[in-house]
Every structure is written in structure tokens, then in C-alpha cells.
N, C-alpha and C positions, 0 to 999 in steps of 0.2 A: 429425401430432397425431391425426388421425381412426386411423391405423391402431395408434397406440399407445393409443387409447383401446378400440378393438375388443377387442385383446389382452390387457388389464387388465380388463376388463369380464368380469362373469359372465354374461353373456347366452349363452345356448345357440343361438340362431335370432336371425338379421336380416330382416326383410321389407321389401323395396324397393319401393314402389309406385308404378308410371308410370311412362313412358320404358325398360320393362328392356333393352332394346339401346342404349341411350343414354349418358350420361355416366357412371350409378353406375356398370354395368358394367365402363366404360373406367378410372375411377377405382378400382376395387377390385383388377382386373388388373393395375396400376402398382403397388399395394401388395402384394398376393401373389402375383403370377405370373401369365404369359398361361397362356391356353386353360385357366383355373380352373373355366369353367363348362360345363355341359351343358345342353342342351334338356329343357323338361318337355313330354313329350305328355300334353297333356289331350284329354280324349274330346269336351267339350264344343267347340262352335263358336266358334273364337278371330278372327273376322274382326270386322273396324270396320266401321262403317255404309259406309265406302269399301270395302268389298271385300276391303282388305287384310289379310292374316294377321297376328295379333299373336303376338308371341314371348313365351316366360318361359324362366326360366334358375335352375339351381341350382347350389351350388358347397359341397364341405365342406371346411375349413380344419383341419387339424390344428396345433393349438395346445401350448404345455410343458404345460396341466394339463386340456385338452380339446380338443371337435371344435366350432368353429363353422360351423353350417350358414346359408350364403343363398339366399334364395329372390327373384328379381326376375320380378315379374309387370307385365302391364298395370294400367294405371288400371280398375277392375270397374265402369265406368259405362257405362249405354247407349249411344250416340252414340260416343264418345272411344274406348272401347278394344274394345267388341264390338257386336254389330249389335241384341242385346235384352238387359235387364235381366236375363233368366232365364238366359241364358247367362254371364252375369258372373257371376252368383248360383251358378251350376252349375260355374265354375271356381274360387269359393272353398271350394265345398263339398269337390271333387275335390282342392283343397291341402292344405284341413282334414285328411281321411279318409287319404288315402293319402301325406302326405308330414312333416306337423304332427305327427299325433296320435303315431306310431309314434316320433317323436322324443320326444316329452315324456312318453309312457309309458314308457320306457328309463330314466328317471332314476332314478340310485342313491340 
């Protein structure tokens, strides 16, 4: 049902927030194929309060009438996904500027 909704939707971007390397990624790979995602290299500090490196991923899925861009990012909150709120906001700004804006600006 979810795959059907994604393929029939007119959405160009799907943004998954929180648990980027978890269930959402696994479920989408079951729907659209293994090795679908590549890592997103952010310049901000992507460690959480425990010092663990947080991961973010992107994928491009070619559908019949469009490309669906999927981004999976850690939850942008200090203490959960990032050491500081500044780092969380930096990740969101970079995501917007480097990845989302170019997609949205290319709309025909």
C-alpha cells in the first residue's frame, strides 16, 4: 500500500526524519530495491550527545512519470540527534541549500 501511494503521488521529495539508518530505510529498500541509498556527507558535526556519528541518506527512484528523491536524516534536535542545536540547524540549512533547493528549482 505504501509503495503504491509513493508511486502514484505527485510528490517529488520524501523526507524521513529520525532514525535514518533504521526501519524507514529498510522498508524503502524492500519496496524499491537494495543498495538504494547513498550517504549524505554533511559538513556540520553529526555526532549525538553520546559521541556517536549520526547518518543521513539520499536516494533517487525513477518512476514512470518522475523521479522521487528520498532523504533520510537524523532527528534535528540537540541531545537526540546532535550535540548542539546549532549543529542540527546547520544540517537542515545544508540539506535545504545543497539538496532540496536544486531539485525544487528545476521544476518544469
